[in-house]
C-alpha positions as a LaTeX table, in Angstrom:
\begin{tabular}{lrrr}
\hline
Residue & $x$ (\AA) & $y$ (\AA) & $z$ (\AA) \\
\hline
Met1 & $-26.01$ & 30.19 & 37.93 \\
Lys2 & $-28.64$ & 27.87 & 36.52 \\
Pro3 & $-31.73$ & 27.37 & 38.76 \\
Ala4 & $-32.35$ & 23.96 & 40.25 \\
Pro5 & $-33.89$ & 21.56 & 37.71 \\
Ser6 & $-37.64$ & 21.18 & 37.70 \\
Ala7 & $-39.20$ & 17.85 & 38.52 \\
Arg8 & $-39.95$ & 17.35 & 34.80 \\
Glu9 & $-36.37$ & 18.23 & 33.81 \\
Gln10 & $-35.05$ & 15.75 & 36.38 \\
Glu11 & $-37.54$ & 13.09 & 35.22 \\
Leu12 & $-36.55$ & 13.56 & 31.56 \\
Leu13 & $-32.85$ & 13.48 & 32.48 \\
Glu14 & $-33.24$ & 10.18 & 34.27 \\
Leu15 & $-35.22$ & 8.72 & 31.32 \\
Ala16 & $-32.63$ & 10.06 & 28.85 \\
Tyr17 & $-29.86$ & 8.57 & 31.04 \\
Ser18 & $-31.51$ & 5.19 & 30.95 \\
Tyr19 & $-31.84$ & 5.47 & 27.22 \\
Ser20 & $-28.19$ & 6.47 & 26.80 \\
Leu21 & $-27.03$ & 3.50 & 28.84 \\
Thr22 & $-28.61$ & 1.28 & 26.17 \\
His23 & $-28.02$ & 3.38 & 23.05 \\
Gly24 & $-24.86$ & 5.36 & 23.89 \\
Leu25 & $-24.22$ & 9.03 & 23.31 \\
Ala26 & $-22.02$ & 9.25 & 20.20 \\
Asp27 & $-24.86$ & 9.01 & 17.68 \\
Leu28 & $-27.51$ & 10.46 & 19.95 \\
Ser29 & $-30.38$ & 11.99 & 17.92 \\
Leu30 & $-32.98$ & 14.07 & 19.69 \\
Arg31 & $-36.00$ & 12.85 & 17.77 \\
Pro32 & $-35.65$ & 9.13 & 18.65 \\
Leu33 & $-34.59$ & 9.92 & 22.19 \\
Ala34 & $-37.58$ & 12.28 & 22.72 \\
Thr35 & $-39.98$ & 9.62 & 21.30 \\
Ala36 & $-38.48$ & 6.89 & 23.51 \\
Ile37 & $-38.83$ & 8.99 & 26.71 \\
Gly38 & $-42.22$ & 10.48 & 26.04 \\
Ser39 & $-41.11$ & 14.01 & 25.23 \\
Ser40 & $-40.32$ & 16.12 & 22.15 \\
Pro41 & $-37.09$ & 17.48 & 20.71 \\
Arg42 & $-38.41$ & 20.99 & 21.35 \\
Val43 & $-38.93$ & 20.31 & 25.10 \\
Leu44 & $-35.44$ & 18.76 & 25.41 \\
Leu45 & $-33.88$ & 21.82 & 23.70 \\
Phe46 & $-35.84$ & 24.08 & 25.95 \\
Leu47 & $-34.78$ & 22.30 & 29.13 \\
Phe48 & $-31.15$ & 21.59 & 28.21 \\
Gly49 & $-30.42$ & 24.46 & 25.85 \\
Ser50 & $-28.94$ & 22.35 & 23.06 \\
Lys51 & $-28.01$ & 18.78 & 22.20 \\
Asp52 & $-24.55$ & 19.51 & 23.65 \\
Gly53 & $-26.20$ & 20.77 & 26.82 \\
Leu54 & $-28.19$ & 17.50 & 27.10 \\
Ile55 & $-24.98$ & 15.45 & 26.55 \\
Arg56 & $-23.24$ & 17.48 & 29.24 \\
Ala57 & $-26.16$ & 16.84 & 31.60 \\
Leu58 & $-26.06$ & 13.09 & 30.82 \\
Leu59 & $-22.32$ & 12.97 & 31.38 \\
Thr60 & $-22.75$ & 14.82 & 34.70 \\
Arg61 & $-25.40$ & 12.27 & 35.59 \\
Ala62 & $-23.07$ & 9.36 & 34.72 \\
Arg63 & $-20.24$ & 10.95 & 36.69 \\
Ser64 & $-22.51$ & 11.13 & 39.72 \\
Asp65 & $-22.82$ & 7.32 & 39.59 \\
Glu66 & $-19.00$ & 7.06 & 39.43 \\
Leu67 & $-18.54$ & 9.50 & 42.34 \\
Ala68 & $-21.11$ & 7.63 & 44.39 \\
Leu69 & $-19.11$ & 4.43 & 43.92 \\
Leu70 & $-15.85$ & 6.16 & 44.91 \\
Lys71 & $-17.50$ & 7.68 & 47.98 \\
Gln72 & $-18.71$ & 4.17 & 49.04 \\
Leu73 & $-15.18$ & 2.90 & 48.88 \\
Arg74 & $-13.64$ & 5.55 & 51.14 \\
Tyr75 & $-12.72$ & 4.16 & 54.50 \\
Asp76 & $-11.82$ & 5.67 & 57.86 \\
Glu77 & $-8.87$ & 3.27 & 57.90 \\
Gln78 & $-6.49$ & 2.58 & 55.03 \\
Pro79 & $-7.21$ & $-1.01$ & 53.84 \\
Gly80 & $-4.45$ & $-0.66$ & 51.28 \\
Leu81 & $-4.23$ & $-0.03$ & 47.60 \\
Asp82 & $-4.71$ & $-3.63$ & 46.48 \\
Ala83 & $-7.83$ & $-4.07$ & 48.64 \\
Ile84 & $-9.43$ & $-0.95$ & 47.20 \\
Ala85 & $-8.45$ & $-1.91$ & 43.71 \\
Leu86 & $-10.04$ & $-5.36$ & 44.10 \\
Glu87 & $-13.27$ & $-3.77$ & 45.41 \\
Leu88 & $-13.20$ & $-1.42$ & 42.45 \\
Trp89 & $-12.75$ & $-4.29$ & 40.09 \\
Ser90 & $-15.59$ & $-6.19$ & 41.65 \\
Trp91 & $-17.90$ & $-3.21$ & 41.08 \\
Leu92 & $-16.59$ & $-2.37$ & 37.61 \\
Ser93 & $-16.85$ & $-5.98$ & 36.37 \\
Ala94 & $-20.33$ & $-6.69$ & 37.76 \\
Pro95 & $-22.68$ & $-7.54$ & 34.91 \\
Glu96 & $-25.29$ & $-5.06$ & 36.06 \\
His97 & $-22.80$ & $-2.25$ & 35.57 \\
Arg98 & $-21.92$ & $-3.10$ & 31.94 \\
Pro99 & $-24.19$ & $-0.46$ & 30.41 \\
Leu100 & $-22.62$ & 2.29 & 32.60 \\
Met101 & $-19.13$ & 1.03 & 31.86 \\
Asn102 & $-19.88$ & 1.03 & 28.14 \\
Leu103 & $-21.07$ & 4.62 & 28.47 \\
Trp104 & $-18.02$ & 5.48 & 30.51 \\
Val105 & $-15.66$ & 4.10 & 27.86 \\
Glu106 & $-17.56$ & 5.92 & 25.10 \\
Ala107 & $-17.37$ & 9.22 & 26.97 \\
Tyr108 & $-13.69$ & 8.61 & 27.84 \\
Gly109 & $-12.76$ & 8.04 & 24.19 \\
Arg110 & $-14.82$ & 10.96 & 22.93 \\
Ser111 & $-13.23$ & 13.23 & 25.53 \\
Leu112 & $-9.85$ & 12.40 & 24.08 \\
Val113 & $-10.77$ & 13.15 & 20.47 \\
Ser114 & $-13.22$ & 16.02 & 21.06 \\
Pro115 & $-11.89$ & 17.88 & 24.10 \\
Gly116 & $-13.64$ & 21.07 & 23.14 \\
Gly117 & $-17.10$ & 19.51 & 22.80 \\
Pro118 & $-19.63$ & 18.50 & 25.42 \\
Trp119 & $-17.30$ & 15.65 & 26.44 \\
Gly120 & $-14.89$ & 18.30 & 27.75 \\
Asp121 & $-12.47$ & 16.97 & 30.26 \\
Trp122 & $-14.40$ & 13.80 & 31.00 \\
Ala123 & $-11.32$ & 11.56 & 30.71 \\
Arg124 & $-9.10$ & 13.78 & 32.80 \\
Ser125 & $-11.73$ & 14.16 & 35.50 \\
Thr126 & $-12.27$ & 10.42 & 35.85 \\
Val127 & $-8.54$ & 9.76 & 36.04 \\
Asp128 & $-8.28$ & 12.38 & 38.79 \\
Asp129 & $-11.28$ & 10.96 & 40.65 \\
Trp130 & $-9.92$ & 7.40 & 40.63 \\
Leu131 & $-6.38$ & 8.45 & 41.49 \\
Glu132 & $-7.72$ & 10.43 & 44.45 \\
Leu133 & $-9.46$ & 7.35 & 45.81 \\
Leu134 & $-6.39$ & 5.15 & 45.27 \\
Glu135 & $-4.14$ & 7.80 & 46.89 \\
Ala136 & $-6.34$ & 7.78 & 50.01 \\
Ser137 & $-5.65$ & 4.06 & 50.38 \\
Gln138 & $-1.85$ & 4.52 & 50.52 \\
Pro139 & $-0.08$ & 5.47 & 53.77 \\
Asp140 & 2.94 & 6.86 & 51.88 \\
Ala141 & 0.83 & 8.52 & 49.16 \\
Glu142 & 3.25 & 11.34 & 48.40 \\
Ser143 & 6.26 & 9.18 & 47.56 \\
Lys144 & 7.25 & 8.67 & 43.92 \\
His145 & 6.84 & 4.95 & 44.34 \\
Ala146 & 3.27 & 5.37 & 45.67 \\
Arg147 & 2.30 & 7.68 & 42.78 \\
Ala148 & 3.69 & 5.25 & 40.25 \\
Arg149 & 2.00 & 2.24 & 41.92 \\
Arg150 & $-1.49$ & 3.84 & 41.96 \\
Thr151 & $-1.04$ & 4.90 & 38.35 \\
Ala152 & $-0.12$ & 1.33 & 37.46 \\
Val153 & $-3.13$ & 0.00 & 39.37 \\
Leu154 & $-5.41$ & 2.43 & 37.60 \\
Ala155 & $-3.94$ & 1.39 & 34.23 \\
Leu156 & $-4.46$ & $-2.27$ & 35.12 \\
Leu157 & $-8.17$ & $-1.70$ & 36.05 \\
Arg158 & $-8.85$ & 0.38 & 32.93 \\
Gly159 & $-7.11$ & $-2.10$ & 30.64 \\
Ala160 & $-8.89$ & $-5.08$ & 32.18 \\
Leu161 & $-12.17$ & $-3.21$ & 31.96 \\
Leu162 & $-11.69$ & $-2.53$ & 28.27 \\
Asp163 & $-10.77$ & $-6.18$ & 27.67 \\
Leu164 & $-13.83$ & $-7.37$ & 29.66 \\
Leu165 & $-16.19$ & $-5.09$ & 27.76 \\
Ala166 & $-14.72$ & $-6.24$ & 24.42 \\
Thr167 & $-14.68$ & $-9.99$ & 25.19 \\
Gly168 & $-17.15$ & $-10.56$ & 28.06 \\
Asp169 & $-14.52$ & $-12.85$ & 29.58 \\
Leu170 & $-14.99$ & $-12.14$ & 33.29 \\
Asp171 & $-13.07$ & $-15.16$ & 34.54 \\
Arg172 & $-9.90$ & $-14.38$ & 32.56 \\
Thr173 & $-9.88$ & $-10.63$ & 33.26 \\
Thr174 & $-10.59$ & $-11.17$ & 36.96 \\
Arg175 & $-7.74$ & $-13.66$ & 37.26 \\
Ala176 & $-5.44$ & $-11.18$ & 35.53 \\
Val177 & $-6.41$ & $-8.38$ & 37.97 \\
Glu178 & $-6.10$ & $-10.64$ & 40.99 \\
Gln179 & $-2.73$ & $-11.98$ & 39.82 \\
Gln180 & $-1.36$ & $-8.42$ & 39.78 \\
Leu181 & $-2.93$ & $-7.32$ & 43.05 \\
Val182 & $-2.84$ & $-10.42$ & 45.28 \\
Arg183 & 0.73 & $-11.41$ & 45.83 \\
\hline
\end{tabular}
């Protein structure tokens, strides 16, 4: 078991996370990253073990943002799948979350093509996380219809998010999401 991160390790992780939100992870190079965050490649390798270790730490950090969102959307009562999906869309589509969503898409794609690398099971984990939240909003969550409906809602949100990130067209993508969810 790895000991708790030192204050410096935590500080560098947060700085590297901010850097990765702007620059992405796919072409991450330690030297420019270290320069940008006031460190050295040697220190980063010491703290994170390897470049892959640093990427895993950054993905864990990004996932903590995702899990914090999902935790915020959990209710004592079941507001319904569509209400949760609309709240999710509101958060996902907010301009201030674009850097995180870009990183999320990058990690998702890399997880599919490099499942053995530091990206590991990123895509699968995020699908499971989101489906768990959507399932909690359904009173009949175990039925085949409910499983299919939450899968369709997740596909709608992911597809609209990809479209939004590619085009920047918030009005059109929001109307599409609302048309499918508000009936």
